[in-house]
PLY file of the C-alpha trace (Angstrom):
ply
format ascii 1.0
element vertex 333
property float x
property float y
property float z
element edge 332
property int vertex1
property int vertex2
end_header
6.41 -17.47 13.66
5.58 -17.07 9.99
1.95 -17.35 8.87
0.99 -20.64 7.13
1.41 -19.31 3.59
5.00 -18.29 4.40
6.19 -21.49 6.06
9.23 -22.68 4.18
10.00 -19.15 3.00
12.00 -16.32 4.52
11.16 -13.19 6.50
11.05 -11.29 3.22
9.43 -13.81 0.87
6.94 -16.67 1.20
7.91 -20.15 0.07
8.21 -20.24 -3.75
5.63 -22.37 -5.55
5.73 -21.57 -9.27
8.11 -21.67 -12.21
8.45 -17.86 -11.97
9.67 -17.91 -8.38
13.36 -18.66 -8.91
13.82 -15.82 -11.42
11.82 -13.31 -9.37
13.61 -14.22 -6.14
17.02 -14.09 -7.85
16.39 -10.54 -9.10
14.91 -9.45 -5.78
17.88 -10.64 -3.72
20.36 -9.27 -6.28
18.81 -5.80 -5.90
18.59 -6.23 -2.14
22.23 -7.16 -1.60
23.52 -4.55 -4.06
21.55 -1.97 -2.07
22.93 -3.27 1.23
26.51 -3.26 -0.11
26.38 0.33 -1.34
24.52 1.54 1.74
27.25 0.15 4.00
30.04 1.37 1.68
28.75 4.92 1.25
27.66 5.52 4.84
30.86 3.89 6.10
33.10 6.12 3.96
30.99 9.14 4.87
31.28 8.40 8.58
35.03 7.76 8.30
35.58 11.06 6.44
33.45 13.05 8.88
35.50 11.76 11.82
39.01 11.75 10.29
38.87 15.09 8.49
36.59 17.01 10.80
37.48 20.64 11.55
39.22 20.81 14.90
40.14 24.51 15.16
38.87 27.75 13.65
42.13 28.42 11.79
42.68 24.87 10.51
43.47 24.93 6.75
41.57 22.76 4.28
42.82 19.18 4.09
42.81 19.30 0.27
42.38 21.83 -2.52
41.24 19.28 -5.12
37.86 20.15 -6.67
37.26 16.88 -8.49
38.75 13.51 -9.44
37.93 12.37 -12.98
38.80 8.71 -12.41
36.66 8.53 -9.27
33.73 10.32 -10.93
33.80 8.03 -13.98
34.04 4.98 -11.73
31.07 5.89 -9.55
29.04 6.65 -12.69
29.90 3.58 -14.76
29.58 0.93 -12.04
26.04 1.98 -10.93
25.03 2.31 -14.61
26.13 -1.25 -15.31
24.34 -2.57 -12.23
21.12 -0.71 -13.04
21.19 -1.98 -16.64
21.60 -5.55 -15.36
18.54 -5.02 -13.14
16.58 -3.53 -16.03
17.32 -6.31 -18.53
16.74 -9.02 -15.92
13.43 -7.47 -14.84
12.31 -6.75 -18.41
12.83 -10.36 -19.52
10.97 -11.66 -16.47
8.08 -9.20 -16.87
7.76 -10.04 -20.58
7.62 -13.75 -19.78
4.89 -13.11 -17.19
2.88 -10.95 -19.58
2.76 -13.25 -22.63
0.79 -16.34 -21.66
1.34 -19.60 -23.59
-1.40 -20.71 -25.94
-2.12 -23.93 -24.05
-3.24 -22.22 -20.81
-6.32 -23.32 -18.90
-8.33 -20.10 -18.72
-9.97 -19.10 -15.43
-11.83 -15.90 -14.57
-11.76 -13.73 -11.46
-14.27 -10.94 -10.87
-13.53 -8.44 -8.09
-16.26 -6.68 -6.17
-16.39 -4.77 -2.91
-15.46 -6.88 -1.06
-14.86 -10.33 -2.44
-13.87 -12.47 -5.42
-15.97 -14.56 -7.76
-13.69 -17.16 -9.37
-14.76 -19.24 -12.35
-13.08 -22.40 -13.62
-12.81 -23.21 -17.34
-16.31 -23.78 -18.70
-17.99 -23.07 -15.34
-21.09 -20.88 -15.20
-21.04 -20.12 -11.48
-18.34 -19.14 -8.95
-16.40 -21.65 -6.89
-16.45 -21.40 -3.09
-15.36 -23.58 -0.21
-18.61 -25.06 1.18
-17.49 -24.64 4.79
-15.79 -21.25 4.83
-17.38 -19.59 1.81
-13.94 -18.50 0.62
-13.34 -18.38 -3.16
-11.21 -21.32 -4.34
-9.15 -22.02 -7.46
-8.51 -25.71 -8.15
-5.33 -25.75 -10.24
-3.78 -28.86 -11.84
-0.05 -29.12 -11.19
2.23 -28.93 -14.20
-0.31 -27.03 -16.35
-0.13 -23.45 -17.52
-2.95 -21.46 -15.91
-4.24 -18.09 -17.11
-6.61 -15.92 -15.05
-8.59 -13.18 -16.78
-9.68 -10.47 -14.36
-12.18 -7.63 -14.23
-13.72 -5.37 -11.58
-17.40 -4.60 -11.04
-16.73 -1.37 -9.15
-13.38 0.14 -8.11
-9.69 -0.61 -8.55
-8.64 -3.94 -7.03
-5.56 -6.14 -7.38
-5.05 -9.90 -7.67
-1.85 -11.18 -6.03
-0.47 -14.71 -5.54
2.55 -14.22 -3.24
3.78 -17.81 -3.43
3.60 -17.73 -7.25
5.27 -14.29 -7.46
2.60 -12.87 -9.78
0.05 -10.08 -9.42
-2.02 -7.81 -11.62
-4.13 -4.70 -11.14
-7.84 -5.39 -11.62
-9.46 -2.41 -13.31
-13.13 -1.47 -13.82
-14.08 -1.48 -17.49
-10.98 -3.37 -18.58
-9.85 -7.00 -18.82
-6.42 -7.89 -17.43
-4.73 -11.28 -17.17
-1.90 -13.14 -15.48
-0.57 -16.67 -15.75
1.59 -19.16 -13.85
2.47 -22.85 -13.60
2.75 -24.77 -10.33
5.23 -27.71 -10.38
3.91 -31.19 -9.61
5.84 -31.34 -6.34
3.20 -29.04 -4.81
0.22 -31.37 -5.37
-2.00 -31.36 -2.29
-0.84 -27.98 -1.02
-2.94 -24.86 -0.55
-1.83 -21.29 -1.18
-3.57 -17.97 -0.61
-4.31 -15.06 -2.90
-5.20 -11.50 -1.94
-6.37 -8.11 -3.14
-3.20 -6.00 -3.15
-4.86 -2.61 -3.86
-6.64 -0.89 -0.97
-10.28 -0.79 -2.08
-12.24 0.29 0.99
-13.43 -0.92 4.36
-13.53 -4.65 3.58
-10.22 -4.80 1.68
-8.57 -7.12 4.21
-11.31 -9.73 3.70
-10.63 -10.06 -0.04
-8.65 -13.27 -0.02
-9.11 -16.85 -1.11
-7.27 -20.09 -1.76
-5.52 -21.95 -4.56
-5.61 -25.72 -4.13
-3.10 -27.61 -6.22
-4.44 -30.96 -7.43
-3.32 -33.66 -9.85
-4.48 -33.74 -13.46
-6.46 -36.90 -12.67
-8.38 -35.15 -9.86
-8.95 -32.16 -12.11
-10.48 -34.35 -14.84
-12.69 -36.62 -12.75
-16.43 -35.99 -12.45
-17.92 -34.29 -10.57
-15.07 -31.83 -10.48
-14.11 -30.35 -7.10
-15.63 -26.95 -7.85
-18.93 -28.39 -9.06
-20.09 -29.56 -5.65
-22.06 -27.40 -3.24
-24.22 -28.14 -0.17
-27.47 -29.93 -1.01
-29.28 -28.50 2.00
-30.70 -25.05 1.07
-29.87 -23.56 4.47
-26.25 -24.74 4.28
-26.05 -23.42 0.73
-27.40 -20.07 1.87
-24.89 -19.93 4.73
-22.07 -20.61 2.25
-23.27 -17.77 0.02
-23.50 -15.48 3.05
-19.92 -16.28 4.09
-18.73 -15.76 0.53
-20.54 -12.56 -0.40
-22.57 -10.93 2.35
-20.68 -11.04 5.65
-18.62 -7.89 5.05
-21.70 -5.63 4.98
-24.27 -7.67 6.96
-23.82 -9.32 10.36
-25.92 -12.15 11.81
-25.74 -11.03 15.45
-27.94 -7.93 15.28
-25.06 -5.44 14.97
-25.48 -3.03 12.05
-22.56 -2.70 9.65
-22.63 -1.09 6.20
-26.02 -2.69 5.70
-28.63 -3.96 8.17
-27.99 -7.10 10.20
-29.62 -10.27 8.88
-30.67 -11.31 12.38
-34.45 -11.08 12.62
-34.66 -9.42 9.21
-36.89 -11.93 7.42
-40.58 -11.33 8.04
-40.09 -7.88 9.52
-43.14 -5.77 8.73
-43.48 -2.04 8.15
-39.80 -1.60 7.47
-39.03 1.91 6.22
-37.30 2.07 2.86
-36.61 4.66 0.19
-38.20 3.88 -3.16
-35.09 4.39 -5.27
-32.11 6.68 -4.69
-33.52 9.94 -3.34
-37.07 8.59 -3.56
-39.94 8.81 -1.08
-40.18 6.70 2.06
-42.47 3.68 2.17
-43.18 0.78 4.53
-42.63 -2.78 3.31
-42.51 -6.36 4.56
-39.28 -8.32 4.19
-40.40 -11.42 2.27
-39.01 -13.60 -0.53
-39.74 -11.07 -3.27
-38.23 -8.19 -1.31
-35.00 -10.13 -0.74
-34.75 -11.19 -4.39
-35.27 -7.61 -5.53
-32.72 -6.35 -3.00
-30.08 -8.69 -4.45
-30.82 -8.20 -8.16
-31.77 -4.50 -7.99
-30.61 -3.16 -4.61
-31.41 0.47 -5.44
-35.11 -0.22 -5.99
-35.80 -0.21 -2.24
-33.11 1.12 0.07
-33.31 0.64 3.82
-33.59 3.96 5.64
-30.61 3.22 7.90
-28.19 2.32 5.07
-26.26 4.47 2.55
-28.18 5.17 -0.64
-26.69 3.55 -3.70
-24.12 1.72 -1.59
-24.72 -1.79 -2.97
-24.12 -2.97 -6.53
-26.47 -5.50 -8.19
-25.65 -9.20 -7.95
-26.50 -10.83 -11.30
-27.26 -14.53 -11.70
-23.73 -15.14 -12.91
-22.51 -14.35 -9.38
-25.48 -15.61 -7.32
-27.71 -18.19 -9.01
-31.43 -18.53 -8.38
-30.75 -21.74 -6.44
-28.20 -19.96 -4.26
-30.55 -17.02 -3.76
-33.28 -19.39 -2.61
-30.77 -20.86 -0.18
-30.00 -17.40 1.19
-33.71 -16.85 1.86
-33.94 -20.16 3.74
-30.86 -19.23 5.74
-32.32 -15.83 6.66
-35.43 -17.55 7.99
-33.28 -19.30 10.61
-31.74 -16.06 11.91
-34.39 -15.18 14.48
0 1
1 2
2 3
3 4
4 5
5 6
6 7
7 8
8 9
9 10
10 11
11 12
12 13
13 14
14 15
15 16
16 17
17 18
18 19
19 20
20 21
21 22
22 23
23 24
24 25
25 26
26 27
27 28
28 29
29 30
30 31
31 32
32 33
33 34
34 35
35 36
36 37
37 38
38 39
39 40
40 41
41 42
42 43
43 44
44 45
45 46
46 47
47 48
48 49
49 50
50 51
51 52
52 53
53 54
54 55
55 56
56 57
57 58
58 59
59 60
60 61
61 62
62 63
63 64
64 65
65 66
66 67
67 68
68 69
69 70
70 71
71 72
72 73
73 74
74 75
75 76
76 77
77 78
78 79
79 80
80 81
81 82
82 83
83 84
84 85
85 86
86 87
87 88
88 89
89 90
90 91
91 92
92 93
93 94
94 95
95 96
96 97
97 98
98 99
99 100
100 101
101 102
102 103
103 104
104 105
105 106
106 107
107 108
108 109
109 110
110 111
111 112
112 113
113 114
114 115
115 116
116 117
117 118
118 119
119 120
120 121
121 122
122 123
123 124
124 125
125 126
126 127
127 128
128 129
129 130
130 131
131 132
132 133
133 134
134 135
135 136
136 137
137 138
138 139
139 140
140 141
141 142
142 143
143 144
144 145
145 146
146 147
147 148
148 149
149 150
150 151
151 152
152 153
153 154
154 155
155 156
156 157
157 158
158 159
159 160
160 161
161 162
162 163
163 164
164 165
165 166
166 167
167 168
168 169
169 170
170 171
171 172
172 173
173 174
174 175
175 176
176 177
177 178
178 179
179 180
180 181
181 182
182 183
183 184
184 185
185 186
186 187
187 188
188 189
189 190
190 191
191 192
192 193
193 194
194 195
195 196
196 197
197 198
198 199
199 200
200 201
201 202
202 203
203 204
204 205
205 206
206 207
207 208
208 209
209 210
210 211
211 212
212 213
213 214
214 215
215 216
216 217
217 218
218 219
219 220
220 221
221 222
222 223
223 224
224 225
225 226
226 227
227 228
228 229
229 230
230 231
231 232
232 233
233 234
234 235
235 236
236 237
237 238
238 239
239 240
240 241
241 242
242 243
243 244
244 245
245 246
246 247
247 248
248 249
249 250
250 251
251 252
252 253
253 254
254 255
255 256
256 257
257 258
258 259
259 260
260 261
261 262
262 263
263 264
264 265
265 266
266 267
267 268
268 269
269 270
270 271
271 272
272 273
273 274
274 275
275 276
276 277
277 278
278 279
279 280
280 281
281 282
282 283
283 284
284 285
285 286
286 287
287 288
288 289
289 290
290 291
291 292
292 293
293 294
294 295
295 296
296 297
297 298
298 299
299 300
300 301
301 302
302 303
303 304
304 305
305 306
306 307
307 308
308 309
309 310
310 311
311 312
312 313
313 314
314 315
315 316
316 317
317 318
318 319
319 320
320 321
321 322
322 323
323 324
324 325
325 326
326 327
327 328
328 329
329 330
330 331
331 332
């Protein structure tokens, strides 16, 4: 059975859900069936020749003394050249259309970080997450051109929308972009996006959702991405599921970083004062947690890799969300 994001598609391709899909799928299946045709033709002729004209005795003369056939050689050169040029022109036109975004696009932002996405809607100052799962969510109005500007805070990542047939490498120190338009017939449906470039241990967890909504739902206030849990503990749990779970467990099992279970209030915890610094004993309180998020290399837990965590600025985790994380940690006894 196909996974949910592929229902309605084929074994090779998920269900199409953008204006790019028909062109991309047409080129893909053209290349696929041309490849199948020539594979069967060439291997079939090769197998036939090997069997029919095989050498049966030591003194058997050659079946032919011809060294070449000009007509055949021109034919097998010209036909593949024509087919490859068709593929090139078709692909070039499609790639150019995907690269040059229309001027009326709604502009979103996506920031990649080991290992998660921070997605920002037009005019938003903080990332959008699903309150229950903590997964990053794009709310996209159907029938509108959507542009996503990407960047990476650490290593090479990749942003891919399989159902929309678009993807782009996400590079550190460089802005990239992609765009698409989802037809109105997909209002109410949810699609997934992924990191398509292997970026380390938590690569498989770098995925989120695109929820297609109507223009009316996009315009109404408060907008879908502007709501978050009012309870600080629930807010902190959402932030944990969105940003922290890859490196920190809540069941006492160490991962890349220490487990959050029983962490808050722990006294005489051994830490390094800076990368390569001396050891000291501290108490895990509000200030320690805030410093560990904003400047994680100031105090590094003895049992964790030095310099392994990048800072989380307020643009990615607000002060309100950070306060929620602290309240959530207090419940993990």
